[in-house]
N, C-alpha and C positions, 0 to 999 in steps of 0.2 A: 347845185344850181337852184336858184329861186326864180321862177318865172313870173310873168305878169299875166294874171288870169282875170277874165271878165267875171263879175259877180252878178248873178241873176237871182231874183226872188220869185218864187212860184206863188201865184195868186189864183184863187178859185174857191168854189164851194168845197168844204171839207167832206162832203158826201162822196167825192171822187178820189178816195184814198188810193185805189189801184192806179189811177191815171197820174196822180202826184208822184207816186213811187217810180212809175215808168219814166216820167219826164226827168225826175231827179237823176236816175241812172243814165239816161241818154245824154243829158247835158253835162254830167260829171265826166263821162267818157269822152265827150267833145272838148274837154279841157276848161270847163267853167266851174267856178265856185258857186254852189247852189244853196240858197237859204230857203227854207220851207216853213210850213206851219208847225207850231209846237205840239199840236194834238189835232186829231181828226174828230171834232165834236159831233158832227152828224154821223159819220161812218161808224164811230166807236160808241155811239149812244146806246147801242144794244148791250154794252157791258155795264150799263147802269151809271155812267159818269154824267152827272148833271152839270151843265155850264150855266151858272147864274148870270143875270144881266150884268152884274158888276164885273164878273170874270170875262164875259164876252166883250165888254167895253175895253178892258185891259188888253185882251188878246188882239183886238182890232188895232189898238194904239201901238202895241209892240210890233205888229206886222208892218205898220207904216214906218217905224224906226228901221226895220229890216230893209224897206224900200230905200230909205235914206242912205244906207250903207251900200246899196247896189248901183250897178251901172244901168240896169233895166229890169223889167219884169217879164215873166212868161205867164200868160193867162191860161189856166187849165179850164177849157170850156167845151166839154163834150155836148153835142147837140146844140151848140151855140148858147148854152145856158150861162148867164151872168146874173148873179143875185145882187142884192143891195150892197152888201159888204164889198164884194169884188168890184162892183161899179165904182164905189168910193175909192178903192185902191187904185183902179185904173186912172180915175180923175186926179188923184194925188200924184201918181207917177208922172202923168202928163204935165201937171202944174209945176213939178220940180225938175222937168227936163230929162226924165228917164226914158229910155226906149221901151216900147210896149210891143210885144209879140204875142201871138195867139197859137196855142198848141194845136188846135183844130181849125179847119176853115171857118173864118169869121165873116159874117155878112154885116157890113156897116149899115147903120140905120139910114133909111131913106127919107 
């Protein structure tokens, strides 16, 4: 049997590695195909991996291609934190008609 599964891309700051992995597990067990970041630049920075501006630009672009492949995104936003890259991904998802959900309670701007 080959089922039809919703495809979700996780978006958020890569400092939230633990939260990404928890969301990935939960969504997978809920029957969703999960696309995530390729590396955790902020969380894994302690291992000496430098992300140059050129690599950062490529990673941001690749993540938008993942959004293109998805039915929607799930924003990893502990403490309601949404950085510049994540805000750009949310805007991109909305502009391309993707659903946007938030992992943690989100307060809309007033």
